[in-house]
C-alpha positions in Angstrom: 76.4 84.1 76.6 77.3 87.2 78.7 80.8 88.7 78.0 82.7 91.1 80.4 83.4 94.9 79.4 86.4 95.2 77.4 89.8 95.6 78.8 88.3 94.8 82.3 90.5 92.0 83.2 89.8 90.2 86.2 91.9 87.6 88.7 89.9 84.4 89.8 90.5 82.0 91.9 89.0 78.5 91.7 88.9 76.5 94.9 87.6 72.9 93.9 89.5 69.4 94.2 87.4 68.2 91.3 89.3 68.1 88.3 86.6 68.1 85.5 84.7 71.4 87.3 88.1 73.1 87.5 89.1 72.7 83.8 85.7 73.7 82.6 85.2 76.8 85.2 88.8 77.6 84.1 88.2 77.3 80.3 85.2 79.5 80.6 86.6 82.3 82.6 90.1 82.3 80.8 87.6 82.3 77.0 86.4 85.6 78.9 89.9 86.8 79.1 90.2 86.6 82.8 93.0 85.7 84.9 92.6 82.2 86.4 94.0 80.3 89.3 93.1 77.3 90.9 93.5 75.3 94.7 92.3 71.7 95.2 92.0 72.2 99.1 90.8 74.7 101.7 94.2 75.2 103.1 95.7 76.4 99.7 92.8 78.2 98.8 93.2 80.6 101.5 96.9 80.7 101.2 96.6 81.4 97.7 94.0 84.0 98.0 96.0 86.0 100.5 98.7 85.9 98.2 96.9 86.5 94.7 94.2 89.0 96.2 91.4 87.9 93.4 88.5 89.9 92.4 86.2 87.0 92.9 86.7 83.6 94.6 84.7 80.3 93.4 84.7 78.1 96.4 83.7 74.6 96.5 81.8 73.6 100.4 83.2 70.2 100.2 87.0 70.1 100.2 89.7 67.9 101.6 91.0 69.2 104.8 89.4 72.5 105.9 86.1 72.5 104.3 84.3 75.4 101.9 82.7 76.9 105.1 85.8 77.3 107.2 87.7 78.5 104.1 85.0 81.1 103.8 85.3 82.1 107.2 89.4 82.5 107.1 89.2 84.2 103.7 86.8 86.7 105.2 88.9 87.3 108.2 91.9 88.1 106.0 90.2 90.4 103.5 86.4 91.3 104.9 86.0 92.6 101.5 86.8 90.0 99.3 83.8 88.6 96.7 83.1 84.7 97.5 81.1 82.9 95.7 80.3 79.1 97.0 79.6 76.3 94.5 78.3 72.8 95.7 76.8 70.1 94.4 74.3 69.4 97.6 72.9 73.0 97.8 70.0 73.3 100.7 68.6 76.4 101.6 70.0 76.1 104.7 73.7 75.6 103.0 72.6 78.7 101.4 71.7 80.7 104.4 74.9 79.7 106.4 77.2 80.8 103.6 75.5 84.3 103.4 75.9 84.4 106.7 79.8 83.6 106.4 79.9 86.6 104.1 79.7 84.6 100.8 78.3 86.7 97.8 76.3 84.3 96.4 75.8 80.4 95.9 75.4 78.2 92.9 74.1 74.5 92.7 76.1 72.1 90.7 76.0 71.7 87.9 75.3 75.2 87.0 74.4 76.9 83.8 77.4 78.6 82.2 75.9 82.1 81.3 74.1 82.1 85.0 77.8 81.6 86.8 79.3 84.0 84.5 76.2 86.5 85.4 77.0 85.7 89.1 80.9 86.4 88.5 80.8 89.2 86.6 78.3 91.2 89.0 81.0 90.0 91.6 83.7 91.6 90.0 82.0 94.8 89.5 81.2 94.9 93.1 84.7 94.3 93.9 85.9 97.3 92.1 83.5 99.4 93.4 84.5 98.5 96.6 88.2 98.8 95.9 87.8 102.1 94.2 86.4 103.6 97.2 88.9 102.2 99.3 91.9 103.5 96.6 89.8 107.2 97.2 89.4 107.0 100.8 93.0 106.2 101.2 94.0 109.0 99.0 92.0 111.5 101.0 93.4 110.3 103.9 97.3 110.6 102.5 96.5 114.2 101.3 95.1 115.2 105.0 98.5 114.3 106.2 100.9 115.4 103.6 102.5 118.9 103.0 101.6 119.6 99.4 104.9 121.5 98.3 107.4 119.2 99.7 105.7 115.7 99.8 106.5 115.3 103.4 104.0 114.4 106.0 102.5 117.6 107.5 102.6 119.4 111.1 99.4 117.2 112.3 100.7 113.6 111.6 103.7 114.5 113.2 102.3 114.8 116.5 100.3 111.7 115.9 103.5 109.9 114.5 105.5 110.6 117.2 103.3 109.4 119.8 102.5 105.9 118.2 106.6 105.8 117.9 107.3 106.7 121.5 104.8 104.3 123.0 106.6 101.6 120.7 109.7 102.7 121.9 108.8 102.0 125.3 107.2 99.0 124.7 109.6 97.0 122.6 112.6 98.9 124.3 114.6 100.2 121.0 115.9 103.7 120.6 114.0 106.4 119.0 115.4 110.0 117.6 114.2 112.9 116.6 115.7 115.5 114.2 114.5 118.9 113.6 115.9 121.5 111.8 115.5 125.4 110.6 116.3 127.0 107.4 119.3 129.3 107.6 118.6 132.7 106.0 115.3 131.8 104.4 113.3 135.1 104.7 116.5 136.8 103.5 116.1 134.7 100.4 112.4 134.9 100.1 112.7 138.6 100.1 115.2 139.1 97.4 114.2 136.2 95.0 110.6 135.8 95.9 108.2 133.3 97.3 108.4 130.9 94.1 112.0 130.8 94.7 111.6 130.2 98.0 109.3 127.3 97.7 111.7 126.0 95.2 114.2 125.5 98.4 112.0 124.0 100.5 111.0 121.2 97.7 114.7 120.8 97.2 114.7 120.1 101.1 112.0 117.7 101.2 113.9 115.7 98.4 117.1 115.6 100.5 115.4 114.9 103.4 113.1 111.8 101.7 116.5 110.5 99.7 118.5 110.5 103.6 115.8 108.3 105.4 114.6 104.9 105.0 111.3 104.3 103.4 108.4 102.9 105.4 110.3 102.8 108.2 111.4 106.4 109.2 109.3 109.2 108.2 110.1 113.5 107.5 107.7 116.2 108.5 107.3 120.0 107.2 106.8 121.1 110.4 105.8 124.3 109.2 107.1 127.3 107.5 110.7 126.8 106.8 111.0 124.2 109.9 111.3 120.6 109.3 111.6 117.2 111.5 112.6 113.3 110.9 111.4 110.3 113.2 114.4 107.8 112.9 112.9 104.5 114.4 115.3 102.2 116.2 118.2 104.8 115.9 120.4 105.8 118.5 121.8 109.5 118.8 125.0 108.6 117.2 123.5 106.9 114.2 121.2 109.6 113.9 123.9 112.6 113.9 125.3 110.9 110.8 121.9 110.9 108.7 121.7 114.9 110.1 125.2 115.1 109.0 124.3 113.8 105.4 121.1 115.8 105.4 123.0 119.1 106.3 126.0 118.5 103.9 123.6 117.6 101.1 121.5 121.1 101.5 124.7 123.0 101.6 126.0 121.2 98.4 122.5 122.1 96.7 124.0 125.4 96.6 120.6 127.3 97.3 122.0 130.6 97.6 123.6 131.2 101.1 120.5 128.7 102.1 122.0 126.2 104.9 120.1 124.0 108.0 120.5 124.6 111.7 119.9 120.5 113.1 118.8 119.9 116.9 118.9 116.0 117.6 117.9 114.3 120.5 117.3 110.3 121.7 114.1 109.8 123.5 114.7 109.0 126.7 111.3 106.7 128.4 111.1 109.3 131.6 110.1 112.3 129.6 107.0 113.0 128.0 106.3 114.0 124.3 106.1 117.6 124.8 109.8 117.9 126.5 111.1 115.5 124.3 110.6 117.9 121.3 111.1 120.9 123.3 114.9 119.4 123.9 115.3 119.1 120.3 114.1 122.4 119.7 116.5 123.9 121.7 119.2 122.1 120.5 118.1 123.3 117.2 117.7 127.1 118.4 121.5 126.7 119.6 122.9 125.2 116.5 121.3 128.4 114.6 122.4 130.9 117.4 126.4 129.8 117.2 126.0 130.3 113.4 123.9 128.0 111.8 125.2 125.3 109.3 125.6 123.1 112.2 124.3 120.4 114.5 123.6 120.2 118.0 122.4 116.8 120.1 120.7 117.3 123.6 122.1 114.9 126.1 121.0 114.5 129.7 124.4 115.7 130.2 124.2 118.9 128.3 124.6 120.0 124.8 126.9 118.5 122.6 
């Protein structure tokens, strides 16, 4: 019998309502070293496929509830790249062609030869892993393209894309949105006296402070450029945003990075203004904070700075 490559344990989901078939197939692939899951109806199979994200699904066409063809369509709609091998005791050319049109990877007639089934499943596992590795690499390339290498925050290019998305969402859902921008005080002098390596360490430390002060997968921090940073705070009004800004300012001051502090500008989004005006209002507030001695925050409001 064909064996899987050592260490390549896979997740296999069997969707079949015949206990004897399930038991035989389950034992077969457990002996191959794989993790095997089961479901006895089409609905349960679709649900488990979403939860488990198996490498391969063995799906019987004749099932109680929704049949295998309908389950296949639902599974492929949720995860288009999912490998699915259709099983049936009533194989016809028309059935096979229809299953392949619906996105099945292969079609096997019951009763099947064990070696043949193992060969098909192993081939599907390899295909699944190639697809997932490709997706992982593409995601890594995408992540690197929008990430600042030094701080680990997002970069300037992604800032405007994300800000546009969030202003549209704020308008559509009628939720608050705040933007914070800050500049590092005395950074040029620090660089000149201590060198760029130490200066980079300061920026890296500030990036970590920003990251620990915002909500993961909700808010987002950016190295806007040079020694300027930005933070987009979703669903947050200016008063709450000012508390977050003050926490960041305080932590930078406590980090004792020489005489380095930050000057922060802050504003809440107004749906009557465009992105350009929104960013400029925050930028103006930041430079007012800097002109007043730095190590402070200023908030832009329609009534003026405060």
